[in-house]
C-alpha positions in Angstrom: -17.6 -86.2 44.2 -19.2 -85.3 40.5 -17.6 -81.9 38.9 -19.9 -79.3 37.7 -19.0 -79.1 33.5 -20.9 -76.8 31.2 -20.8 -80.0 28.7 -23.6 -81.8 31.5 -26.1 -79.1 30.9 -25.7 -77.9 27.0 -26.6 -74.7 26.9 -29.8 -74.2 23.8 -27.8 -71.1 21.5 -30.4 -69.2 19.3 -29.2 -67.2 16.3 -29.9 -63.9 16.9 -28.9 -62.3 20.1 -31.3 -61.0 22.4 -31.7 -57.3 21.9 -31.0 -55.9 25.6 -31.5 -51.9 24.5 -33.6 -49.6 22.6 -31.4 -48.3 19.9 -33.2 -47.1 16.9 -32.9 -49.0 13.6 -30.3 -48.3 11.7 -29.6 -46.2 9.2 -29.9 -48.3 6.4 -33.0 -50.0 7.5 -34.4 -46.9 7.6 -33.7 -45.8 4.0 -35.1 -49.2 3.1 -38.2 -49.0 5.2 -38.7 -45.4 3.4 -38.2 -46.5 0.2 -39.8 -50.0 0.4 -43.5 -47.1 1.5 -42.7 -45.1 -1.5 -42.6 -48.2 -4.0 -46.1 -49.1 -2.2 -47.4 -46.1 -2.2 -46.9 -45.5 -5.9 -48.1 -48.8 -7.4 -51.2 -48.1 -5.5 -50.7 -44.4 -8.1 -51.2 -47.0 -10.8 -53.7 -49.1 -9.0 -55.8 -45.3 -9.4 -54.7 -44.4 -12.8 -55.5 -47.4 -14.2 -59.1 -47.3 -12.3 -59.5 -44.1 -13.4 -59.2 -45.0 -17.6 -61.2 -47.9 -16.8 -64.0 -45.8 -15.7 -63.7 -43.2 -18.2 -68.1 -43.5 -18.5 -68.6 -42.6 -14.7 -67.3 -39.6 -14.7 -67.8 -39.0 -10.9 -65.6 -41.7 -10.2 -63.7 -41.2 -13.0 -62.4 -37.9 -11.2 -61.9 -39.3 -7.4 -59.3 -42.1 -8.7 -57.6 -39.5 -11.4 -57.0 -36.8 -7.7 -55.8 -39.7 -5.7 -53.7 -40.7 -8.6 -52.2 -37.1 -8.4 -52.3 -36.3 -5.5 -50.6 -39.7 -4.0 -47.1 -39.0 -5.5 -46.8 -35.5 -3.2 -48.0 -38.1 -0.5 -45.3 -41.0 -0.6 -42.5 -37.9 -1.2 -43.4 -36.6 2.1 -43.7 -40.0 3.7 -40.5 -41.4 2.1 -38.4 -38.0 3.5 -39.9 -38.3 6.8 -38.5 -40.8 9.3 -39.1 -42.5 12.5 -40.6 -40.3 15.3 -38.2 -38.6 17.6 -37.7 -40.2 21.1 -39.6 -38.0 23.6 -37.0 -36.9 25.9 -37.3 -36.0 29.7 -35.9 -32.6 29.8 -34.8 -32.0 33.9 -36.0 -28.6 34.3 -35.1 -26.4 37.9 -37.1 -26.7 40.3 -36.7 -23.2 42.9 -37.6 -25.1 46.5 -37.9 -22.4 49.4 -35.8 -24.6 51.6 -33.0 -25.2 48.8 -32.4 -21.6 48.9 -29.4 -19.0 49.6 -29.8 -16.3 51.9 -28.8 -13.3 50.5 -25.7 -11.7 52.1 -24.9 -8.0 51.6 -22.7 -6.7 49.1 -20.2 -3.9 49.0 -20.0 -1.7 46.1 -16.5 0.0 45.8 -17.4 3.1 43.7 -14.2 4.5 41.3 
């Protein structure tokens, strides 16, 4: 009678473990993502400023690029300081059901 062995059916090994929870990304990953988002936004700002200087003869187009180039730093900072969205928590609120209410008993009050 053959004996079962792990040598008979080798299991495939995965290089990364399987994620079984919905844990939030680590703070380091969040920070790296925010830095990347900030760098991309500031790179787009540089493009807008260069376009504003390239189109200096078309005033309306230059103004659009210049305004976008001046507003993007503020947007980049707000986006970089913003963290990931918070998880929505289900709050268990008290629900008074009439069938579960205790009866009121008369109480004695002692005046002193």
